C-alpha positions in Angstrom: 0.0 0.0 0.0 3.0 2.4 0.8 4.5 1.7 -2.6 1.3 2.8 -4.3 0.1 5.4 -1.9 0.1 8.2 -4.7 -2.6 6.2 -6.5 -5.0 6.2 -3.7 -4.6 10.0 -2.2 -7.7 9.8 0.2 -7.5 7.5 3.6 -10.9 6.1 2.3 -9.0 3.7 0.0 -7.7 1.8 3.2 -11.2 1.9 4.5 -12.7 -1.3 5.9 -16.4 -2.1 6.2 -18.7 -3.5 8.6 -22.5 -3.8 8.6 -24.9 -3.7 11.8 -28.1 -5.0 12.2 -29.9 -3.3 15.2 -32.6 -5.6 15.9 -35.0 -4.8 18.9 -33.6 -7.9 20.9 -30.1 -8.4 19.4 -27.7 -6.6 17.2 -25.5 -8.3 14.9 -22.1 -7.0 13.5 -20.4 -8.3 10.4 -17.5 -7.5 8.1 -17.3 -6.9 4.5 -15.6 -10.3 4.4 -18.1 -12.2 6.2 -16.6 -12.7 9.6 -19.1 -12.2 12.1 -17.8 -9.5 14.8 -18.2 -11.3 18.4 -19.2 -9.5 21.7 -16.8 -9.4 24.7 -18.4 -12.8 25.9 -17.5 -14.7 22.2 -21.3 -14.8 21.3 -22.3 -14.3 17.4 -24.6 -11.2 18.6 -25.0 -8.1 21.3 -28.0 -7.6 23.4 -30.0 -4.4 22.3 -29.9 -2.9 25.3 -28.3 0.0 27.6 -28.3 -0.2 31.1 -28.0 2.2 33.8 -26.9 1.9 37.9 -25.2 4.8 39.9 -22.0 5.6 38.0 -22.0 2.9 35.9 -23.5 2.2 32.3 -23.8 -1.2 31.3 -24.2 -2.1 27.4 -25.1 -4.9 24.9 -24.8 -8.2 25.8 -23.5 -7.2 29.6 -26.8 -5.5 30.3 -28.7 -8.8 29.5 -29.0 -9.9 33.3 -29.8 -6.2 34.0 -32.9 -6.5 32.3 -34.5 -8.7 34.9 -32.7 -7.2 38.3 -32.9 -3.6 37.1 -35.8 -3.5 34.8 -36.8 0.4 35.2 -33.1 1.6 34.3 -32.3 -1.0 31.3 -33.4 0.5 27.8 -34.5 -2.0 25.0 -36.1 -1.7 21.6 -34.1 0.9 20.8 -34.8 0.9 17.1 -38.4 1.7 17.9 -37.5 4.1 19.9 -35.9 6.2 17.3 -39.0 5.5 15.0 -41.1 7.4 17.3 -39.3 10.7 15.6 -42.2 9.6 12.9 -45.0 8.8 14.8 -44.4 10.3 18.1 -44.5 8.6 21.6 -48.1 7.7 21.0 -47.0 5.2 18.2 -44.4 3.9 20.7 -47.3 3.3 23.2 -49.7 1.9 21.0 -47.4 -1.2 20.5 -48.2 -4.2 22.3 -44.8 -5.1 23.8 -44.6 -1.3 25.0 -46.7 -2.3 28.0 -44.1 -4.7 29.1 -41.3 -2.1 29.4 -40.5 -0.9 32.7 -38.4 2.3 32.0 -39.8 5.7 31.8 -40.2 7.7 28.3 -41.7 10.6 27.4 -42.0 12.8 24.4 -39.2 15.4 23.3 -40.0 19.2 24.0 -39.1 20.3 20.8 -41.4 19.5 17.8 -40.4 16.0 15.9 -37.5 15.6 18.9 -38.8 12.1 19.2 -38.8 10.5 22.7 -36.7 11.0 25.8 -36.1 8.2 28.4 -35.6 8.9 32.3 -33.0 6.7 34.2 -31.3 6.9 37.4 -28.0 8.0 36.5 -25.2 9.8 37.9 -23.3 11.5 34.9 -20.0 13.0 34.6 -19.7 16.7 34.3 -17.4 19.6 33.3 -14.7 20.6 35.6 -16.3 22.9 38.3 -19.7 22.2 37.3 -22.2 20.6 40.0 -22.4 17.0 39.7 -25.8 15.7 38.4 -27.2 12.7 40.3 -30.7 11.2 40.4 -32.7 11.3 37.3 -31.5 12.2 33.9 -33.1 12.0 30.6 -31.6 10.9 27.6 -32.6 11.4 23.7 -33.3 8.1 21.9 -30.4 9.1 19.7 -28.2 9.4 22.5 -29.1 6.1 24.0 -28.9 4.4 20.6 -25.5 6.0 20.0 -24.3 4.4 23.3 -25.1 0.8 21.7 -23.6 1.7 18.1 -19.9 3.1 20.1 -19.9 -0.3 21.7 -20.7 -2.3 18.4 -17.7 0.3 17.2 -15.3 -0.7 19.6 -15.8 -4.4 19.3 -15.2 -4.1 15.5 -12.0 -2.1 16.2 -10.9 -4.7 18.5 -11.3 -7.3 15.8 -10.1 -5.4 13.0 -6.8 -6.4 11.3 -5.7 -2.8 11.6 -4.8 -1.2 15.0 -7.8 0.7 17.1 -6.4 4.0 16.0 -6.7 3.7 12.6 -9.7 1.3 12.6 -11.7 3.9 14.1 -10.8 6.8 11.5 -11.0 4.3 8.3 -14.1 2.0 8.7 -17.2 2.4 6.8 -20.2 1.5 8.5 -23.5 0.3 7.2 -26.9 0.3 9.1 -29.6 -2.3 8.0 -33.0 -0.7 8.4 -36.4 -2.3 7.7 -38.6 -0.4 4.7 -41.1 0.9 7.1 -38.7 3.3 9.1 -39.7 7.0 8.0 -37.7 9.7 7.2 -37.5 11.1 10.5 -36.4 7.8 12.1 -33.6 7.3 9.6 -32.2 10.8 10.0 -32.3 9.8 13.9 -30.3 6.8 13.4 -27.9 8.7 11.3 -27.4 11.1 14.1 -26.9 8.6 16.8 -24.4 6.9 14.4 -22.8 10.2 13.9 -22.5 10.4 18.0 -21.0 7.2 18.3 -18.4 7.8 16.0 -19.3 5.6 13.1 -17.5 6.6 9.7 -14.0 8.1 8.7 -13.1 11.3 9.3 -13.1 13.7 6.4 -15.8 11.4 4.4 -19.4 10.8 4.5 -20.8 8.6 7.7 -22.6 5.7 7.9 -25.0 4.5 5.1 -28.6 3.1 5.6 -29.3 -0.1 4.1 -32.9 -1.3 3.2 -33.4 -4.9 4.6 -34.4 -6.0 1.2 -31.3 -4.8 -0.6 -29.0 -5.8 2.2 -30.5 -9.7 1.8 -30.3 -9.4 -2.1 -26.6 -8.4 -1.5 -26.1 -11.4 0.4 -27.7 -13.7 -2.0 -25.7 -12.2 -5.1 -22.5 -12.7 -3.3 -22.8 -16.1 -1.7 -24.7 -17.7 -4.4 -23.8 -16.0 -7.7 -25.5 -17.0 -11.1 -22.7 -17.7 -13.4 -23.3 -18.6 -17.1 -21.7 -17.8 -20.7 -24.0 -15.6 -22.9 -23.9 -18.3 -25.3 -25.6 -20.5 -22.7 -28.7 -19.0 -22.6 -31.6 -21.0 -23.7 -33.7 -19.8 -26.6 -37.0 -21.1 -25.5 -37.3 -19.6 -21.8 -40.7 -18.1 -22.2 -42.2 -21.6 -23.3 -40.4 -23.2 -20.2 -42.1 -20.9 -18.1 -45.3 -21.5 -19.2 -45.0 -25.3 -19.0 -43.8 -24.9 -15.3 -46.5 -22.4 -14.3 -49.3 -25.2 -15.5 -47.2 -27.8 -13.4 -46.5 -29.8 -17.2 -43.5 -31.5 -18.2 -41.2 -28.5 -17.8 -40.8 -29.1 -14.3 -37.4 -28.3 -12.7 -35.7 -28.4 -15.9 -37.8 -25.4 -17.2 -37.1 -23.7 -14.0 -33.6 -24.0 -14.2 -33.7 -22.7 -17.7 -35.7 -19.6 -17.0 -33.2 -18.9 -14.4 -30.2 -18.9 -16.6 -31.8 -17.1 -19.0 -33.5 -14.5 -16.4 -31.8 -14.5 -13.2 -32.6 -16.8 -10.3 -35.6 -15.2 -8.2 -36.1 -15.8 -4.6 -38.7 -15.2 -2.1 -37.1 -14.0 1.1 -39.6 -13.6 4.2 -38.1 -12.0 7.4 -40.4 -12.1 10.7 -38.3 -10.6 13.3 -38.8 -9.3 16.8 -40.9 -6.3 16.1 -41.4 -6.5 11.9 -41.8 -8.7 9.4 -40.5 -8.1 5.9 -41.1 -9.7 2.5 -38.9 -9.2 -0.7 -38.8 -10.8 -4.0 -35.3 -10.7 -5.1 -33.7 -11.5 -8.4 -29.7 -12.7 -8.9 -28.9 -11.5 -12.0 -26.7 -13.8 -14.3 -23.0 -12.8 -14.4 -21.2 -13.4 -17.7 -17.4 -14.2 -17.0 -16.5 -12.7 -20.5 -17.5 -9.2 -19.6 -16.5 -6.9 -16.9 -19.2 -8.1 -14.6 -22.8 -8.8 -14.4 -25.5 -7.9 -16.9 -26.9 -4.6 -16.2 -24.0 -3.2 -14.2 -25.2 -5.2 -11.0 -26.0 -8.7 -9.4 -29.3 -8.4 -8.1 -32.5 -6.7 -8.3 -35.2 -6.0 -5.6 -38.4 -6.8 -7.7 -40.7 -6.0 -5.0 -40.9 -5.7 -0.8 -43.5 -5.3 1.5 -42.9 -4.7 5.2 -45.3 -4.4 8.3 -44.2 -3.1 11.6 -47.2 -4.9 13.4 -46.0 -8.5 12.4 -43.1 -9.3 14.4 -42.4 -11.9 17.2 -43.5 -9.7 19.7 -47.2 -9.2 18.2 -47.3 -13.5 18.4 -46.0 -13.4 21.8 -48.4 -11.0 23.0 -51.3 -13.0 21.8 -49.9 -15.9 23.5 -49.4 -13.8 26.5 -52.9 -13.1 27.0 -54.0 -16.8 26.4 -51.6 -17.9 28.9 -52.4 -15.2 31.3 -56.0 -16.0 30.9 -55.3 -19.8 31.7 -53.5 -18.7 34.9 -56.1 -16.7 36.1 -58.5 -19.5 35.8 -56.0 -21.8 37.4 -55.2 -19.5 40.3 -59.2 -18.9 40.8 -59.9 -22.7 41.3 -57.5 -22.4 44.1 -58.8 -19.6 45.9 -56.7 -16.6 44.5 -58.6 -14.2 42.7 -56.0 -11.2 42.6 -56.7 -9.6 39.3 -52.8 -8.6 39.1 -52.0 -12.3 37.8 -49.1 -11.4 35.6 -49.9 -8.0 35.1 -47.6 -6.1 32.2 -44.8 -4.4 33.5 -44.5 -6.4 36.6 -42.2 -8.8 37.8 -44.7 -11.5 37.5 -45.6 -10.0 34.1 -41.9 -10.3 33.2 -41.9 -14.0 34.2 -45.2 -15.1 32.5 -43.4 -13.4 29.2 -40.5 -15.5 29.4 -42.6 -18.3 30.0 -44.5 -17.6 26.6 -41.1 -17.3 24.8 -40.2 -20.9 26.1 -44.0 -22.2 24.9 -43.6 -20.4 21.3 -40.4 -22.4 21.0 -41.5 -25.6 22.3 -44.6 -25.4 20.4 -42.2 -25.2 17.2 -41.3 -28.9 18.0 -44.3 -30.3 19.5 -48.0 -30.2 19.6 -48.6 -29.7 23.0 -46.0 -28.4 25.8 -46.5 -27.2 29.8 -44.5 -24.7 31.2 -44.1 -23.8 35.0 -44.2 -19.9 36.2 -43.9 -18.8 39.5 -44.3 -15.5 41.5 -47.4 -14.5 39.1 -49.0 -12.9 42.1 -47.3 -10.6 44.4 -46.1 -12.3 47.8 -47.0 -15.5 46.3 -44.4 -17.9 45.2 -46.5 -20.8 44.3 -45.7 -22.4 40.6 -48.4 -22.3 38.1 -48.2 -24.9 35.6 -49.6 -23.9 32.1 -50.4 -26.1 29.1 -50.6 -24.7 25.6 -51.1 -26.5 22.3 -50.6 -25.7 18.6 -54.4 -25.6 18.0 -55.1 -22.8 20.5 -51.8 -20.9 19.4 -53.4 -20.8 15.8 -56.8 -20.0 16.7 -55.7 -17.0 18.8 -52.9 -15.8 15.9 -55.7 -16.1 13.2 -55.3 -12.2 12.3 -51.5 -12.2 12.9 -51.2 -15.4 10.4 -53.7 -13.7 7.9 -51.5 -10.6 7.8 -48.5 -12.6 6.9 -50.0 -14.7 4.0 -51.3 -11.1 2.6 -47.9 -9.5 3.0 -46.5 -12.6 1.0 -49.3 -12.5 -1.6 -48.9 -8.9 -2.2 -45.2 -8.9 -2.4 -45.2 -11.6 -5.1 -48.4 -9.8 -6.8 -46.2 -6.8 -7.0 -43.3 -8.4 -8.0 -45.1 -10.2 -11.0 -46.6 -6.8 -12.2 -43.0 -5.3 -12.3 -41.8 -8.1 -14.3 -44.4 -7.8 -16.4 -44.3 -4.0 -17.0 -40.2 -4.5 -17.5 -41.1 -7.2 -20.1 -42.9 -4.9 -22.0 -40.6 -2.1 -22.0 -37.7 -2.0 -24.4 -35.2 -2.6 -21.3 -37.3 -5.9 -20.4 -35.7 -8.2 -22.4 -33.9 -9.7 -19.6 -37.0 -10.6 -17.6 -38.5 -12.7 -20.6 -40.0 -15.9 -19.1 -41.5 -14.3 -16.0 -44.9 -13.2 -17.5 -46.6 -16.8 -16.8 -46.0 -17.1 -13.0 -43.2 -15.4 -11.4 -44.3 -17.5 -8.4 -43.8 -20.6 -10.2 -40.1 -20.1 -11.4 -39.1 -19.3 -8.0 -35.7 -20.9 -7.2 -36.3 -21.0 -3.3 -37.9 -19.3 -0.4 -35.7 -17.9 2.1 -36.5 -17.6 5.8 -35.0 -15.8 8.5 -36.1 -14.3 11.9 -37.6 -16.0 15.0 -41.2 -15.8 14.0 -40.4 -18.2 10.6 -39.6 -20.8 12.8 -43.0 -21.5 14.2 -45.4 -24.1 12.2 -48.0 -22.1 11.8 -46.1 -19.0 10.1 -44.4 -21.4 7.7 -47.8 -22.7 6.9 -49.0 -19.3 5.9 -46.2 -18.3 3.7 -46.0 -21.5 1.9 -50.0 -21.2 1.3 -49.3 -17.6 0.0 -46.7 -19.1 -2.4 -48.7 -22.2 -3.5 -51.8 -19.8 -4.3 -49.5 -17.3 -6.5 -48.0 -20.0 -8.5 -50.9 -21.7 -9.7 -49.6 -25.0 -9.3 -51.9 -28.0 -8.5 -49.6 -29.6 -5.6 -49.0 -27.5 -2.9 -45.0 -27.9 -2.9 -42.3 -25.0 -2.2 -39.3 -24.8 -4.8 -36.9 -27.9 -3.7 -39.5 -29.3 -1.5 -38.8 -27.0 1.7 -37.6 -23.5 2.7 -34.2 -22.5 1.8 -31.4 -22.3 3.9 -29.1 -19.8 2.1 -29.6 -17.1 4.7 -28.8 -17.0 8.6 -29.5 -14.3 11.4 -26.2 -12.5 10.3 -27.5 -12.0 6.9 -28.9 -8.6 7.5 -25.6 -7.4 8.8 -23.5 -8.8 6.2 -25.3 -7.5 3.3 -25.1 -3.7 5.3 -21.5 -4.3 5.1 -21.3 -5.2 1.4 -23.3 -2.0 1.1 -21.0 -0.2 3.1 -18.0 -1.7 1.2 -19.7 -0.3 -2.2 -20.2 3.0 -1.0 -16.6 3.3 0.1 -15.6 2.2 -3.1 -17.8 4.7 -5.0 -16.4 7.6 -2.3 -13.0 6.9 -3.2 -13.6 6.9 -6.9 -15.3 10.3 -6.7 -12.5 11.6 -4.5 -9.7 10.6 -7.1 -8.7 7.5 -5.9 -9.4 3.8 -6.3 -9.7 0.9 -3.7 -6.5 -0.6 -3.0 -6.0 -3.8 -4.5 -4.6 -6.9 -2.3 -1.1 -6.8 -3.1 1.5 -9.7 -2.8 5.0 -9.3 -1.7 6.3 -8.9 -5.5 3.8 -6.2 -6.5 4.4 -4.4 -3.4 7.9 -4.0 -4.3 7.2 -3.0 -7.8 7.3 1.0 -8.6 4.4 0.5 -10.9 0.6 -0.2 -9.4 -0.5 -3.5 -10.4 -2.8 -4.3 -13.1 -6.1 -5.6 -11.2 -8.5 -7.7 -13.7 -12.0 -6.9 -14.0 -14.2 -8.4 -11.8 -17.9 -8.4 -11.0 -18.2 -5.3 -8.9 -20.7 -4.7 -6.1 -23.7 -2.4 -7.3 -23.1 0.7 -5.8 -25.5 1.9 -2.8 -28.5 3.6 -4.5 -28.9 7.4 -3.8 -31.0 7.6 -0.3 -33.9 9.5 -0.2 -33.8 13.4 1.3 -34.0 13.3 5.0 -35.2 16.3 7.0 -32.0 18.0 8.6 -32.2 16.2 12.0 -29.8 17.4 15.1 -27.8 20.6 14.4 -24.1 20.7 14.4 -24.2 22.0 18.0 -26.5 19.6 19.4 -24.5 16.7 17.8 -21.3 18.2 19.0 -22.9 18.3 22.5 -23.8 14.6 22.6 -20.7 13.6 21.2 -18.7 15.5 24.2 -21.3 13.7 26.4 -20.8 10.2 25.2 -17.1 10.7 25.3 -17.3 11.8 29.1 -19.6 9.0 29.8 -17.2 6.4 28.1 -14.1 7.8 29.7 -16.2 7.3 33.1 -17.1 4.0 32.4 -13.6 3.0 31.8 -12.0 4.7 35.0 -14.6 2.5 36.7 -13.9 -0.5 35.0 -10.1 -0.1 35.9 -11.0 0.6 39.4 -13.0 -2.5 39.6 -10.3 -4.5 38.1 -8.0 -3.0 40.9 -10.5 -4.1 43.7 -11.2 -7.8 41.9 -7.2 -8.3 42.0 -7.0 -7.1 45.5 -9.9 -9.5 46.7 -8.2 -12.3 44.8 -4.8 -11.5 46.6 -7.0 -11.7 49.9 -8.5 -15.2 49.2 -5.3 -16.5 47.5 -3.1 -15.6 50.9 -5.6 -17.8 52.9 -4.1 -20.7 51.8 -0.7 -20.1 51.9 -0.4 -21.5 55.7 -2.0 -24.6 54.8 0.4 -25.6 52.1 1.4 -29.2 52.8 5.3 -28.7 52.3 5.9 -25.3 53.0 3.0 -23.9 55.0 5.2 -23.7 58.1 7.1 -20.9 56.6 4.2 -18.6 56.8 3.1 -16.5 60.2 -0.5 -17.6 60.0 -1.4 -15.1 62.8 0.4 -12.0 61.3 -0.7 -12.7 57.9 -4.6 -13.5 59.0 -4.7 -10.0 61.0 -3.1 -8.2 57.7 -5.9 -10.2 55.6 -8.8 -9.4 57.8 -8.0 -5.8 57.7 -7.8 -5.9 53.9 -11.3 -7.4 53.7 -12.7 -5.4 56.2 -11.7 -2.4 54.1 -13.4 -4.0 50.9 -16.4 -4.3 52.5 -16.5 -0.7 53.8 -17.7 2.4 52.5 -13.9 3.5 52.2 -14.0 1.0 49.4 -17.0 1.8 48.1 -15.9 5.5 47.6 -12.1 4.9 47.0 -10.6 6.1 43.7 -8.7 4.5 41.3 -5.5 5.7 42.4 -6.7 5.1 46.1 -7.8 1.5 45.0 -4.0 1.0 43.5 -2.0 2.2 46.4 -4.1 -0.4 48.4 -3.4 -3.1 46.3 0.3 -2.2 46.0 0.8 -1.9 49.9 -1.1 -5.2 50.6 1.3 -7.2 47.9 4.3 -5.2 49.6 3.5 -6.7 53.4 2.2 -10.1 52.0 4.6 -10.7 49.1 7.5 -8.4 49.7 9.7 -7.0 46.7 9.6 -9.1 43.5 13.4 -10.2 43.0 15.3 -12.6 40.5 14.5 -15.5 42.6 10.8 -14.7 43.3 9.2 -12.7 46.2 11.8 -11.1 48.8 11.1 -10.1 52.2 7.0 -9.7 53.3 5.3 -12.2 55.6 4.9 -14.8 52.8 8.1 -14.2 50.9 9.9 -17.2 51.9 6.8 -19.2 51.3 6.5 -17.8 47.8 10.5 -17.8 47.0 10.1 -21.7 47.9 7.1 -22.5 46.1 8.7 -20.7 43.2 11.9 -22.9 43.3 9.8 -26.0 43.6 8.2 -25.1 40.4 11.4 -24.5 38.5 12.9 -27.5 40.1 9.8 -29.4 38.4 9.9 -28.0 35.3 13.8 -28.6 34.9 12.3 -32.5 35.8 10.1 -32.5 33.4 12.5 -31.1 30.7 15.0 -33.6 31.4 12.2 -36.4 31.7 11.2 -35.3 28.0 14.3 -35.9 26.6 15.0 -39.0 28.1 11.9 -40.8 27.1 12.8 -39.5 23.3 16.0 -41.2 23.6 14.6 -44.1 24.9 11.6 -44.1 22.3 14.3 -43.7 19.4 16.7 -46.6 20.9 13.5 -48.8 21.0 12.6 -48.1 17.4 16.0 -48.8 16.5 16.0 -52.0 18.4 13.1 -53.3 16.8 14.3 -52.7 13.7 16.9 -55.1 13.9 15.2 -57.7 16.3 15.7 -61.3 14.5 13.3 -62.4 17.3 10.8 -61.4 19.7 7.5 -59.6 19.1 8.1 -58.5 15.7 6.1 -56.2 13.6 2.3 -56.5 12.4 3.9 -57.8 9.1 5.9 -60.7 10.5 2.7 -61.8 12.7 0.8 -62.0 9.3 0.1 -65.6 8.8 -2.7 -65.3 6.2 -2.0 -67.2 3.0 -2.4 -64.4 0.2 -2.2 -64.8 -3.4 0.8 -63.2 -4.9 -0.6 -60.2 -6.3 -2.3 -59.3 -2.9 1.3 -59.7 -1.1 3.0 -57.9 -3.8 0.6 -55.0 -3.1 1.5 -55.0 0.5 5.2 -55.2 -0.5 4.9 -52.2 -2.7 2.8 -50.0 -0.4 5.6 -50.6 2.4 8.3 -49.6 -0.1 6.6 -46.6 -1.5 5.9 -45.6 2.0 9.1 -45.9 3.2 10.6 -43.9 0.2 8.4 -40.8 1.1 9.4 -40.9 4.3 12.9 -41.1 3.4 12.8 -38.3 1.2 11.5 -36.2 4.3 14.5 -37.5 6.4 12.3 -39.6 8.5 14.8 -42.3 8.6 13.5 -44.1 11.6 10.1 -44.8 10.4 11.3 -45.1 6.7 13.3 -48.1 8.0 10.4 -49.6 9.8 8.3 -49.6 6.5 11.3 -51.3 4.6 11.6 -53.8 7.3 7.8 -54.6 6.9 8.4 -55.0 3.2 11.1 -57.4 3.6 8.8 -59.5 6.2 6.2 -59.6 3.5 8.4 -61.0 0.9 8.9 -63.7 2.9 5.7 -65.1 3.2 5.5 -65.9 -0.9 4.5 -69.5 -1.6 4.6 -71.4 -4.8 6.4 -69.3 -6.7 7.7 -70.1 -10.2 11.2 -69.1 -11.5 10.4 -65.9 -12.8 8.4 -64.9 -10.0 11.2 -65.7 -7.3 13.4 -63.7 -9.5 10.8 -60.6 -9.1 10.7 -61.2 -5.3 14.7 -61.5 -5.1 15.2 -58.3 -6.9 12.6 -56.5 -4.4 14.6 -57.9 -1.6 17.6 -56.4 -2.7 16.3 -52.8 -3.2 14.5 -53.2 0.3 17.6 -54.3 2.1 19.7 -51.7 0.5 17.1 -49.0 1.1 17.3 -50.6 4.7 21.1 -50.0 4.8 20.8 -46.3 3.3 18.4 -45.7 6.6 21.2 -47.0 8.9 24.0 -45.2 7.3 21.8 -41.9 7.6 21.4 -42.7 11.1 25.2 -43.0 11.2 24.7 -46.9 12.7 27.6 -48.7 10.4 27.2 -51.8 12.8 23.5 -52.2 11.6 24.2 -51.4 7.8 27.2 -54.0 7.8 24.6 -56.4 9.3 21.8 -55.8 6.6 25.1 -56.2 4.1 25.4 -59.9 5.7 21.8 -60.2 4.2 22.4 -59.1 0.7 25.1 -61.5 -0.3 24.6 -65.1 1.5 20.5 -65.5 0.5 20.7 -63.7 -2.4 23.8 -63.9 -4.1 26.6 -61.4 -5.3 25.5 -61.5 -9.0 22.1 -60.1 -8.1 23.7 -57.3 -5.5 26.0 -56.2 -8.1 23.1 -56.0 -10.8 21.4 -53.9 -8.5 24.0 -51.6 -7.4 25.3 -51.3 -11.2 21.9 -50.4 -12.9 19.4 -49.8 -10.2 20.9 -47.7 -7.7 24.3 -46.1 -9.3 24.0 -43.7 -6.1 25.3 -46.3 -3.6 28.4 -48.3 -3.5 29.8 -50.7 -1.4 33.5 -51.1 -0.5 35.2 -54.3 -1.8 35.3 -55.4 1.9 31.6 -54.6 2.3 32.4 -53.5 6.0 30.4 -50.1 5.5 28.3 -48.1 2.9 29.4 -44.8 1.2 26.5 -42.4 0.4 
């Protein structure tokens, strides 16, 4: 990159791209190379949560536990909070899932300002300003920025570049549902700007509609490649046969796919909304500079409903199970109307039971879940039984909505294809006029809602009705498996990479190719062969102004201050944890079976008791990072002493720690010596086994089967070939083993004719000479001479000389045959 930096004048040329799917339950982050960015615990996703507790913020996966222990200060459903910028706080409160949220929210004072959440948090202040304690209000953009900043930190940590460069040279794409309004989109971009997503001196993060993101993934992971000469001439006829369910069948659909592109129906039923899209993967012609039409995909139609998410289905099941619980408790004499009240702890427990029941009903027709604490002050368990028919009856309206959304999207895609075919530019879509649904390559599903059997049935029914087929069958007989939970984030990353390339080209540079060592040293830029380019991100619709520059800068400064406070609190907690670990570990010093007597137990216990009392005191709770570090340093000095060359010296446990360290060094030296001795013994055993005339012998020597000559000869040749390969790799010991096994098999031939005996004798000569060569390489001339004695007596000098002169010219024996010269 340095050698050709003049060809890439902007820092955009070294940009990395990441995509984020900011879901209501969890957020996924993927790089443009397809690598999933793991959270701090190693999981594939991070919780879409931000929790507040005193001075501390807990963000992402670490805040999942706070949702049940600290619900009033745990903010969730961040994307829906941003969506309130379009419909106001009333639109948010009308959502069924809103009744379960315990944190307070209100409308922003300014017009179109969206939502403000109120939490208990002590925020950092500027020097000299009074400390802010108690209730604190945050705009939805500020809370979303907290999670996005955490995701950016995770991306930087996983980036191949250093954190300092990754933060300024990374392009981020944010996947958004099509139903998200313009004010909400602007609010999300403002949150991304506050979080620092986007390179310096360039455009910020890009928004990518979900259908486009999924289309990019299908085109990237499952491209359609063909030669222009291979396009079938009768694509339209094939489509008609396929639509009629005639003899065309799958072959006709395949021909249509090659001629017109491969069409997929993608259904995403996530936590809060459902999106259906009809995507066409365009054929790529390897002889041209990219796919036909300049891009590798096309979204024919899409539809989205913000009220058809899994949360809406869970609300229906929640009401069903709550009524069951009320009836069951009433039969037991409990008539409290607050059973499982939404927003209470009992309601949260019932909602978690609803999620378990939904997942169980995906694999069985009837399930039973136990819920405890539905009534305040009553810890009894209530067992609730739910069946699939009950769920389907309660969700009739929901399922009808999913069916209509799929049917409407297929109809719009059909009309779009027919309009394109009627136009001059529609030559590429010939063949879809009969029935686009019948030409589907697959029906791809993602999101937790698509795992529910009744939802799958609604999707399949809509596809069947639109296809006009007599048989009710999905393409391929089942739902596709080309997309996973991280597909939206991956598609957003691909769009971000395409946007970065377009920005780099507009700025006068080109995206840097991958340079090998030779090209990196060349003074001229390498020639990049034409590849199928990623389609540039389409022009985004005009968005409202959003927050002003001053407001954004204030939120950025606030986020930086809170992040600094979080880092200081984390460092302080790490020091206190180390101090506590030292106390707990030092309490076992005096109980050591060998060196415990070196520890003055009474004095050490007194010091440790004092340190433990301090840990649980108000002084520790109010201690700063410097105070905690000083306390840890003092305890280490008193307990462990100073660290010297031989370990700890001085201190109450200095002698004990020095003795333990000496034992560890001695044990390590002993283990190294034992390993060397064992290696020498193994080598000696191998060498002894090679020349043992009697004893156990090898597996070949134990083979007493009367194999035919071809079968036995095959084994000889296998051992000879294996020994030669090992010899070439300088593994002489094991090469010799194979040569010896080959000789053992040579001794087991029977009923041989003169010609066969001559062939076996020549093999024995070759194997013996190879075995002798191995001994020479191992510098064991005695064993080499011993092998030579086998070479002359049973085989004859003529055979040896013939082999030496014509088959192995690189070997020669001395006239006395006392040693071999290589």
